[in-house]
MARFIMAR-350547 format. One record per residue (C-alpha): residue number from 1; residue in three letters; x, y, z. Coordinates in steps of 0.1 Angstrom, whole numbers. Example, Ala and Ser with C-alpha at 12.3 -4.5 7.8 and 13.67 -1.06 7.14 Angstrom:
2
<pt><kollum>1</kollum><kemar>ALA</kemar><u>123</u><v>-45</v><w>78</w></pt>
<pt><kollum>2</kollum><kemar>SER</kemar><u>137</u><v>-11</v><w>71</w></pt>
This chain:
67
<pt><kollum>1</kollum><kemar>MET</kemar><u>0</u><v>0</v><w>2</w></pt>
<pt><kollum>2</kollum><kemar>GLN</kemar><u>13</u><v>35</v><w>-10</w></pt>
<pt><kollum>3</kollum><kemar>ASN</kemar><u>15</u><v>63</v><w>15</w></pt>
<pt><kollum>4</kollum><kemar>GLY</kemar><u>-2</u><v>94</v><w>14</w></pt>
<pt><kollum>5</kollum><kemar>PRO</kemar><u>20</u><v>118</v><w>-8</w></pt>
<pt><kollum>6</kollum><kemar>GLN</kemar><u>28</u><v>91</v><w>-34</w></pt>
<pt><kollum>7</kollum><kemar>ARG</kemar><u>-8</u><v>81</v><w>-37</w></pt>
<pt><kollum>8</kollum><kemar>ARG</kemar><u>-17</u><v>117</v><w>-42</w></pt>
<pt><kollum>9</kollum><kemar>GLN</kemar><u>9</u><v>122</v><w>-65</w></pt>
<pt><kollum>10</kollum><kemar>ARG</kemar><u>-3</u><v>92</v><w>-86</w></pt>
<pt><kollum>11</kollum><kemar>PHE</kemar><u>-38</u><v>104</v><w>-84</w></pt>
<pt><kollum>12</kollum><kemar>LEU</kemar><u>-35</u><v>141</v><w>-94</w></pt>
<pt><kollum>13</kollum><kemar>PRO</kemar><u>-33</u><v>134</v><w>-133</w></pt>
<pt><kollum>14</kollum><kemar>HIS</kemar><u>-67</u><v>122</v><w>-131</w></pt>
<pt><kollum>15</kollum><kemar>MET</kemar><u>-79</u><v>155</v><w>-114</w></pt>
<pt><kollum>16</kollum><kemar>LEU</kemar><u>-71</u><v>175</v><w>-146</w></pt>
<pt><kollum>17</kollum><kemar>LEU</kemar><u>-105</u><v>165</v><w>-156</w></pt>
<pt><kollum>18</kollum><kemar>LEU</kemar><u>-117</u><v>195</v><w>-139</w></pt>
<pt><kollum>19</kollum><kemar>ASP</kemar><u>-99</u><v>216</v><w>-165</w></pt>
<pt><kollum>20</kollum><kemar>ASN</kemar><u>-119</u><v>201</v><w>-191</w></pt>
<pt><kollum>21</kollum><kemar>ARG</kemar><u>-152</u><v>204</v><w>-171</w></pt>
<pt><kollum>22</kollum><kemar>VAL</kemar><u>-152</u><v>242</v><w>-167</w></pt>
<pt><kollum>23</kollum><kemar>ASP</kemar><u>-194</u><v>242</v><w>-170</w></pt>
<pt><kollum>24</kollum><kemar>THR</kemar><u>-197</u><v>214</v><w>-144</w></pt>
<pt><kollum>25</kollum><kemar>VAL</kemar><u>-172</u><v>231</v><w>-122</w></pt>
<pt><kollum>26</kollum><kemar>ALA</kemar><u>-194</u><v>263</v><w>-124</w></pt>
<pt><kollum>27</kollum><kemar>LYS</kemar><u>-226</u><v>242</v><w>-118</w></pt>
<pt><kollum>28</kollum><kemar>TYR</kemar><u>-211</u><v>229</v><w>-84</w></pt>
<pt><kollum>29</kollum><kemar>ARG</kemar><u>-199</u><v>262</v><w>-75</w></pt>
<pt><kollum>30</kollum><kemar>ALA</kemar><u>-235</u><v>276</v><w>-82</w></pt>
<pt><kollum>31</kollum><kemar>GLY</kemar><u>-250</u><v>250</v><w>-58</w></pt>
<pt><kollum>32</kollum><kemar>ASN</kemar><u>-256</u><v>219</v><w>-77</w></pt>
<pt><kollum>33</kollum><kemar>GLU</kemar><u>-238</u><v>193</v><w>-55</w></pt>
<pt><kollum>34</kollum><kemar>LYS</kemar><u>-252</u><v>165</v><w>-81</w></pt>
<pt><kollum>35</kollum><kemar>VAL</kemar><u>-224</u><v>172</v><w>-102</w></pt>
<pt><kollum>36</kollum><kemar>LEU</kemar><u>-199</u><v>159</v><w>-75</w></pt>
<pt><kollum>37</kollum><kemar>SER</kemar><u>-212</u><v>125</v><w>-83</w></pt>
<pt><kollum>38</kollum><kemar>PHE</kemar><u>-206</u><v>127</v><w>-120</w></pt>
<pt><kollum>39</kollum><kemar>LEU</kemar><u>-173</u><v>139</v><w>-114</w></pt>
<pt><kollum>40</kollum><kemar>MET</kemar><u>-164</u><v>111</v><w>-90</w></pt>
<pt><kollum>41</kollum><kemar>GLY</kemar><u>-178</u><v>87</v><w>-118</w></pt>
<pt><kollum>42</kollum><kemar>GLN</kemar><u>-154</u><v>102</v><w>-142</w></pt>
<pt><kollum>43</kollum><kemar>VAL</kemar><u>-124</u><v>98</v><w>-118</w></pt>
<pt><kollum>44</kollum><kemar>MET</kemar><u>-135</u><v>60</v><w>-111</w></pt>
<pt><kollum>45</kollum><kemar>LYS</kemar><u>-139</u><v>55</v><w>-147</w></pt>
<pt><kollum>46</kollum><kemar>GLN</kemar><u>-103</u><v>67</v><w>-152</w></pt>
<pt><kollum>47</kollum><kemar>THR</kemar><u>-88</u><v>49</v><w>-126</w></pt>
<pt><kollum>48</kollum><kemar>ARG</kemar><u>-109</u><v>16</v><w>-135</w></pt>
<pt><kollum>49</kollum><kemar>GLY</kemar><u>-125</u><v>18</v><w>-101</w></pt>
<pt><kollum>50</kollum><kemar>ARG</kemar><u>-92</u><v>14</v><w>-82</w></pt>
<pt><kollum>51</kollum><kemar>ALA</kemar><u>-94</u><v>50</v><w>-64</w></pt>
<pt><kollum>52</kollum><kemar>ASN</kemar><u>-106</u><v>53</v><w>-31</w></pt>
<pt><kollum>53</kollum><kemar>ALA</kemar><u>-141</u><v>67</v><w>-34</w></pt>
<pt><kollum>54</kollum><kemar>GLN</kemar><u>-139</u><v>88</v><w>1</w></pt>
<pt><kollum>55</kollum><kemar>PHE</kemar><u>-105</u><v>101</v><w>-13</w></pt>
<pt><kollum>56</kollum><kemar>VAL</kemar><u>-117</u><v>110</v><w>-43</w></pt>
<pt><kollum>57</kollum><kemar>GLN</kemar><u>-146</u><v>128</v><w>-26</w></pt>
<pt><kollum>58</kollum><kemar>THR</kemar><u>-123</u><v>147</v><w>-5</w></pt>
<pt><kollum>59</kollum><kemar>VAL</kemar><u>-101</u><v>158</v><w>-32</w></pt>
<pt><kollum>60</kollum><kemar>LEU</kemar><u>-128</u><v>169</v><w>-55</w></pt>
<pt><kollum>61</kollum><kemar>LYS</kemar><u>-144</u><v>190</v><w>-28</w></pt>
<pt><kollum>62</kollum><kemar>ARG</kemar><u>-112</u><v>207</v><w>-19</w></pt>
<pt><kollum>63</kollum><kemar>LEU</kemar><u>-103</u><v>213</v><w>-56</w></pt>
<pt><kollum>64</kollum><kemar>LEU</kemar><u>-139</u><v>227</v><w>-63</w></pt>
<pt><kollum>65</kollum><kemar>ALA</kemar><u>-138</u><v>249</v><w>-33</w></pt>
<pt><kollum>66</kollum><kemar>GLY</kemar><u>-106</u><v>262</v><w>-49</w></pt>
<pt><kollum>67</kollum><kemar>LYS</kemar><u>-84</u><v>253</v><w>-19</w></pt>
């Protein structure tokens, strides 16, 4: 099992999907939290279901909040 920093570093390229989903990010920031599930699904698809869903959700929320 990988430790935190290595796991995050391996995961970050999948987070680039936010750059391609500007409209979806705008919807989330406007209050539509359903798009979070869509984005999580996209990450899980890219990682072939190997990503930890709780970790994906935490990272997506931070990125979508601009933190």
